N, C-alpha and C positions, 0 to 999 in steps of 0.2 A: 238507105234504112232497108232492113228486111222487114217487110209488114206483115209475116205470116211464117212461122214454124211449120211442118208440119212432122208430127212422130208417127214413126214405122217402128214398130217394135217386133224383131222378128227371133224365130227358134225351130230350126226344122220345116221351113216352110219353103224347100228348092220349087215344089209345084204349082208353087199359087205365087209368089214372091214378084215373078215379072210383071205379072198382068196387074199387080196392086200400085209398083211403080210406072207402069204405062200408064195406069190411066190418072196417077197424081201429075206425071210429066204432062199426060194431053190438059191439064188445067188450060184456058185460057183466063187472063189475069193485066189490069190495068195497073200490076203493082207486083215489086219481087218478092218470090219467095225462097222458102230454102226446105229439101227434104232430111230430116233427121232423125238417119238411121241405125237403131242401137241392136247388135246382134247378140244376142246370148246365149254366146257358144255352142253355136247349132254343129251337130255331131252329122248334117248331111253334106250336101253341095250348094246351101243356102250363103254361104260366107263370100265364097267362086264369085256365084251368079252376084253378090253385093258388089262387089269390087268390080266387077266389070262393068257396072253401070255406074260406080264412081269416077271409074275411069273414062267412060263417055260422058258423062255431065258433074265434071267437077268445079263447077261452077255452083250448081244446083242441087246438087246431092252432097251430104257431111255422115260418114261411113264410122263409127264405133265397133270393131269387133270384139266383142270381151273374150280374157283372156281366160275367163274361169266365170260361171252358171249367176248371177245375180239372183234372180228370180225375178217373177214379170215385175211387180212393185221398185223393188229399187231399180232395175233396169229400166223402167218408164220413168221414174224421177230425175236418172242419172239424165234420160235424155231431155226428159224438159230446163234442166237446170243449164244444158247445155244449150237453149234458144234465148237468143237477145230479140226476140220480135214483141210488136203490139200486141198480133193474135197468136192462140196456138191450135191448131188441129190435131186430128188425130185417125190415123188407118193403122188396123194392126196386116200384119203381113201377112193374113189369109181372106181379107175382104181386099173389094175393092172401090173406087165410087163409077158412077156411071153417069154424071152430068160433068158436061167439062165447066160449067158455068160455076158449080157449087162454090167453090172459095169467094167466086168474084161477089155470088150472092148473097153471101156471108155475109163478108166484110160492108157490104154497101149497109145491110138490115141493121149491125153492130155500130156504124156509123152515126147514120139514121136514130137510132136510138140508145144513147148513151149512157139509159139506165140499167141496160142489159149485160149482166156479166158473163153469158153461160148461153148456147145457142145450139139449136140441136134442127134435125130436117129428118123429113121420113126414109123409109130405107123399103129396102124389097130383101127375101131369103134369096139363097139357091142350093136349092136342094137336092141333094140325087140327080143332077145334072138338066132340074128342073124349076123356074123362077116364081117364087109365091111373094104375090102382095101380101103386107100386113098392116094390117090397123094401127095409126095411130094414136096413142095412148096420150095426154096430154097432163101432163099434171106439173104446174109448178110451183106450188106451196110448198114449206117445210111442210105441212100437217097430210097433204094429199100423199107427196112423196115417202113421208116414212114409215104411214099406216095404210096405205096402198099398194105400197111397189113402185121402186124406178122406171119409169117408164120411157126412160134419155137412151137411145141406141147409141152405144161408145162411138160407134164407127162413123158416127156425123158428128161429134163433140167439136166444139169453137167455141174458145174462151178469151179472157184477155188475160197476157203473162200476168199485167203486175197483180192482180187478185188471188194469180196462183201463186203467186212468192207470198203473199200476205195470209192465203190458205195454210201453206208449208210449214208457215211461225205460228200460226194457232192451234194447229193441229199437230203437226210433229208428227204426219201419215207414217216414215219408217220405223217408230218405236212402237207401233203398236202391230200387234201379228194377224193383220186381220185379212193379207192375202190377197188384196183387192184393191185396185186405185181409182175405180170411177166412184164407190156407191159413196164416200164417203166426202168424197170431192162434192157432187152433187147436193150433196144433203147442208153442208156448207155454202153455197153458192146461193142455195135455196133461200138460206136464211141473211149470206151477208149483200144480196145482189136480186138482181132478176134472172131467171129462169125465161125463156122465152123460146117459139121454136118458129120453123117454115114450115108452111107441109107440102114443099116437094120433093121430089122421091130424088136423092141424091146420092145411092153409094147399093152395094149389095153384102149382105151378111152372108157366106158359106158356112153350111153347115154341111159337115162330114157326115159318110152315112152313118146311119144309127147312132148318133154324136146324141142325138136330143132327147132317149131318154135310155140307153143301154148302154152309157159309161160305166165309170165309178160308182156304185152307188155311196161308198162313206166319203169317196169326194163329194159327195151331191148334197149328201147331207151335212158336212162338211162344213162348205159352203153356205148353208142357211145358218148355222150357228152364229156362222163370223160376220155375216151379216145381221143376226139379231145383235150379237155384240157390238157391232157398229151403231144401229139405230139405239142404245143405249148408253154407248157413251154419248150422245147428241143430245140425246133427252135431259139426260143429266146436268150435261155442262151448259146446256142452255134452261134448264128447269123448264122443263114441261115433261116431267112424269103422269101428267094426265092423259100422253095419249098410250102410258104402258100396253095397260089393258087389249089396244085394236093394235098395237107391235105386236103381242106376244099371240095373239088369235094370227093374224097374216101369218107370222113366222112359220107356227105348228101347222098350219094350212098348206104351206109350199112343203111343208116336211112330208106330211102325208102322200100329199101329191106325188112326189117323187118316189115314195115309195112304192105306189099304184103303176108309177109308169114302168120302174121295175117291174113289175107283178111280185110284190115283196109284200108281207105285212107287215103292218106298222110297227116300227119300235117304240111302244107306248111310255117304256120306261125312261129313254131319251126325251121323248116329246114334254114329259114331265118334267122337265129338269127346265122348259118356258113354260109350259100352261097346262092344267089338270084338265083332261078333257072328260066332258060330263053329256049325258043326253041334253042338256038343255042350250050344248051348242048348235046344235041342228044338225046341217049339213057336215059341217066338219065331223062332229061325231058319225055320222052317217058312212062319210071317206071310212071311214076309221072302222068300222065294224064290216063294210065290203072289203076290207084290205087284209081282215081276220078270213075270211073264206074264199078257196082256192080259185073256184072257178068261175066266184064274182068279177075277184081282182086281174084274173088275166081276160075276163071279159070287159072290165074297166079301163085294161092297159091297152090292150086294143083298142077300144072308144078312144082314146085320148093320143094314140101315137099320130 
C-alpha cells in the first residue's frame, strides 16, 4: 500500500525538473511512496526528461503527459485523482526539497496527530542564485487565514487524501473560475480539520529573476481579485459575513502593494469594486497617495523589491 503520493505538476521546466525529481527520489522513508507527475503539454524538453526518469524509476514514477493544456487547476486535480495513498504531498516542477527526511517527518507527525488534516513546514527561497531565509507565518484558524492571508507554503503541503476527496465533493473546485488550487483548499481544511506545522525547513522555492514584482501586472491584480472571490465564497458558504470588512481591506492592500511593486499608480476605480479607500484607512490610504506621485512610487518600489 502506497503511504504517500507526491504530486509534481510541470509545464516548461526543462531547466529545473531534474533537481525537483532528484530531491524527491533522495527521500529516506520506512514506507513506500509514489511520484505522480502530470505534465501539462510542455513545449520545451520537459517531457523528454520526464520520460527518461520514468524509464529509470518505473516503480516509483507514474507519468502522465497531457496531449493538450488543461491549466494548472485541472491538471492538479487530475493528478490528485490518480493517487491512491493515505497522504498527499506537493512539489512544483521548479521547486525542490532540501531535507531527505521531509516525508518521514511529515508522516510521523500526522500519525501522531490524528486531528491534523493539513500539515506544512518551513522553507527558503532561491533568488538569482542566492538562498534567502523565510520567516515562518503560522496561521492555522479560518479567521486568521481569511483576514490576514494564507501563510501556507504550497511546496511543503501535506494532507490526508480522504479529506481531499471530501473537499472536492463539498466545494467542487473545478466548477469555479478561481485559477488557483491551494487557497480554497487551505480555507476548507481550516474549517473541517486542523492545520498544523513543523518548524523544520524542508523545501526551496525558486523565484525566477525579476518575477517577484516585475511580471504581468494584469495577472497579479487578477490573482488578487480571484483570491477575493474565493474568500467571499467561503464567507457566504459558512455564514461568516462578519469578516467581510477585514477581507476587503486585506485584498485592497494587496492590490495597492502590487501596483507599487510595479512602480505603477493604483487603479482606484478597480480597488473600489472591493473597498472604497478613504483617509480614515490610514496606511492603505497613504500607500494609495504614494502610488499617485511618480517619484514616491519609484522610491517605494525599490524599497520593497
